[in-house]
C-alpha positions as CSV (number, residue, x, y, z in Angstrom):
1,M,117.8,79.3,218.5
2,R,119.0,82.9,218.5
3,F,120.6,82.4,215.1
4,G,117.3,81.2,213.8
5,K,115.6,84.4,215.0
6,Q,118.3,86.5,213.2
7,I,117.8,84.5,210.0
8,G,114.0,85.0,210.3
9,R,114.4,88.7,210.6
10,L,116.8,88.8,207.7
11,F,114.3,87.1,205.4
12,G,111.2,88.9,206.6
13,D,109.3,86.5,208.8
14,D,109.8,88.6,212.0
15,P,106.4,88.5,213.7
16,L,107.0,92.1,214.9
17,A,107.6,93.5,211.5
18,A,103.9,94.3,210.8
19,P,103.3,95.9,214.2
20,A,106.5,97.9,213.8
21,R,105.3,99.1,210.4
22,G,102.0,100.1,211.9
23,V,103.6,102.0,214.7
24,Y,105.9,103.7,212.2
25,E,103.0,104.7,210.0
26,G,101.4,106.3,213.1
27,I,104.6,108.2,213.8
28,V,104.8,109.5,210.2
29,S,101.2,110.5,210.3
30,Q,101.7,112.5,213.5
31,A,104.9,114.1,212.1
32,R,102.9,115.3,209.1
33,Q,100.4,117.2,211.1
34,P,100.4,120.8,209.6
35,A,100.2,122.4,213.1
36,F,103.8,121.5,213.8
37,Y,104.9,123.5,210.8
38,A,102.3,126.3,210.8
39,L,102.0,126.9,214.6
40,C,105.2,125.5,216.1
41,G,107.6,126.9,213.4
42,V,109.2,123.6,212.5
43,P,110.8,124.1,209.1
44,D,108.5,122.6,206.4
45,N,111.2,121.0,204.4
46,L,113.0,117.7,204.3
47,D,115.1,118.4,207.4
48,G,112.0,119.4,209.4
49,R,110.1,116.3,208.4
50,F,113.0,114.1,209.3
51,E,113.3,115.8,212.7
52,L,109.7,115.3,213.5
53,V,109.8,111.6,212.5
54,A,113.0,111.2,214.7
55,L,111.3,113.0,217.6
56,H,108.2,110.9,217.5
57,T,110.2,107.7,217.0
58,F,112.3,108.6,220.1
59,L,109.1,109.1,222.1
60,V,107.9,105.5,221.2
61,L,111.4,104.0,221.8
62,R,111.5,105.8,225.2
63,R,108.1,104.2,226.0
64,L,109.4,100.7,225.1
65,K,112.7,101.1,227.0
66,G,112.8,98.9,230.1
67,E,109.4,97.4,229.3
68,A,109.3,93.6,229.5
69,G,108.9,92.6,225.9
70,G,109.6,96.1,224.6
71,A,113.1,95.6,223.3
72,P,112.2,93.3,220.3
73,L,109.5,95.8,219.1
74,A,111.9,98.7,219.6
75,Q,114.5,96.9,217.4
76,A,111.8,96.1,214.8
77,L,110.8,99.8,214.8
78,V,114.3,101.0,214.3
79,D,114.7,98.5,211.4
80,V,111.6,100.0,209.7
81,L,113.0,103.5,210.3
82,I,116.3,102.6,208.7
83,R,114.6,100.9,205.7
84,D,112.6,104.1,205.3
85,F,115.8,106.1,205.3
86,D,117.1,103.9,202.5
87,R,113.9,104.1,200.5
88,S,113.7,107.9,200.8
89,L,117.3,108.4,199.7
90,R,116.7,106.1,196.7
91,E,113.6,108.1,195.8
92,M,115.6,111.3,196.0
93,G,118.0,109.9,193.4
94,V,121.0,109.0,195.7
95,G,123.0,106.4,193.8
96,D,123.4,102.9,195.1
97,L,127.0,103.6,196.1
98,G,126.1,106.5,198.3
99,V,123.0,105.1,200.0
100,G,124.8,103.0,202.5
101,R,127.0,105.8,203.7
102,R,124.1,108.3,203.9
103,V,121.9,105.8,205.8
104,K,124.8,105.4,208.3
105,E,125.0,109.1,208.7
106,M,121.3,109.4,209.2
107,A,121.3,106.6,211.7
108,R,124.2,108.2,213.6
109,G,122.3,111.5,213.7
110,F,119.1,109.7,214.9
111,Y,121.0,108.0,217.8
112,G,122.5,111.4,218.7
113,R,119.0,112.9,218.9
114,I,117.9,110.0,221.1
115,A,120.7,110.8,223.6
116,A,120.0,114.6,223.5
117,Y,116.2,114.2,224.0
118,E,116.7,111.6,226.7
119,T,119.1,113.9,228.6
120,G,116.8,116.9,228.0
121,L,113.7,115.1,229.3
122,D,115.6,113.9,232.4
123,G,116.9,117.4,233.1
124,P,115.5,120.9,233.5
125,D,113.4,122.3,230.7
126,D,116.3,124.5,229.4
127,M,118.2,121.3,228.6
128,L,115.3,120.0,226.5
129,R,114.8,123.3,224.8
130,A,118.5,123.3,224.0
131,A,118.2,119.8,222.4
132,L,115.2,121.0,220.4
133,T,117.1,124.1,219.2
134,R,120.0,122.0,218.0
135,N,117.9,119.3,216.4
136,L,114.3,120.1,215.6
137,Y,115.1,123.7,214.7
138,G,118.7,123.2,213.8
139,T,118.4,124.8,210.3
140,M,116.9,128.0,211.7
141,E,118.9,131.1,212.7
142,R,116.5,132.1,215.4
143,V,113.9,130.0,217.1
144,P,110.9,131.7,218.7
145,A,110.8,131.1,222.5
146,S,107.1,130.3,222.1
147,A,107.9,127.5,219.7
148,L,110.5,126.0,222.0
149,A,108.1,126.2,225.0
150,A,105.3,124.6,223.0
151,M,107.4,121.7,221.7
152,S,109.0,121.1,225.1
153,A,105.6,121.0,226.8
154,Y,104.3,118.7,224.0
155,M,107.2,116.3,224.4
156,R,106.6,116.0,228.2
157,R,102.9,115.6,227.6
158,E,103.4,112.8,225.1
159,V,105.9,111.0,227.4
160,E,103.2,110.9,230.1
161,R,100.5,109.9,227.5
162,L,102.6,107.1,226.2
163,D,103.7,106.0,229.6
164,G,100.1,105.7,230.7
165,R,99.2,103.3,227.9
166,G,99.8,99.6,227.9
167,L,102.2,97.8,225.6
168,A,99.4,95.9,223.9
169,D,98.5,98.8,221.5
170,L,102.0,99.1,220.4
171,L,102.4,95.3,219.9
172,A,99.2,95.5,217.8
173,G,100.8,98.1,215.6
174,A,99.0,101.1,216.9
175,V,100.3,104.3,218.5
176,A,98.2,107.2,219.6
177,F,99.6,110.7,220.1
178,G,97.8,113.7,221.4
179,P,97.2,116.8,219.3
180,P,100.1,118.9,218.3
181,P,100.9,121.8,220.6
182,A,98.4,124.6,220.7
183,P,99.6,128.3,220.4
184,G,100.9,129.4,223.8
185,E,101.2,125.9,225.2
186,G,104.2,125.6,227.6
187,E,104.7,129.4,227.9
188,G,105.3,130.4,231.5
189,A,106.7,127.0,232.3
């Protein structure tokens, strides 16, 4: 039976593929919000956009972790993310021989971010801010403290928001994030 599920996923008849695509589209839509770039200082380039997609995917995966019935959707979401890595690289002109290696590097980086953000959220705020500095703002020489405070507060707010929602929305292919951080959010925390 398990082998049949794997074959089904391989050939595209996974019943969670459509909901995972819907959730991923919501993640990408949130990551494209101009406020992240204009107000929070996230670099408005390929790296910054990748980092915001990774951050929001992490938030959804964290919500699914430990949830009865959450693991299959989490896997389907990661499958969509990896396929998007592949598609994006091909659109950028990476040759067929280099795509597999680059996708593996991106996936490894993504899993590293998951570990860093999980540790950061479970620890004091300076740990989360350090993870954001290394990842979300990794290409910047100097990260404004206000940007780190805002993004740290945003992540904690979104964890609570997602934890307060039922699994049904995600299984239906919908994810709802709150607004991007407002100027000054998280300062003094």
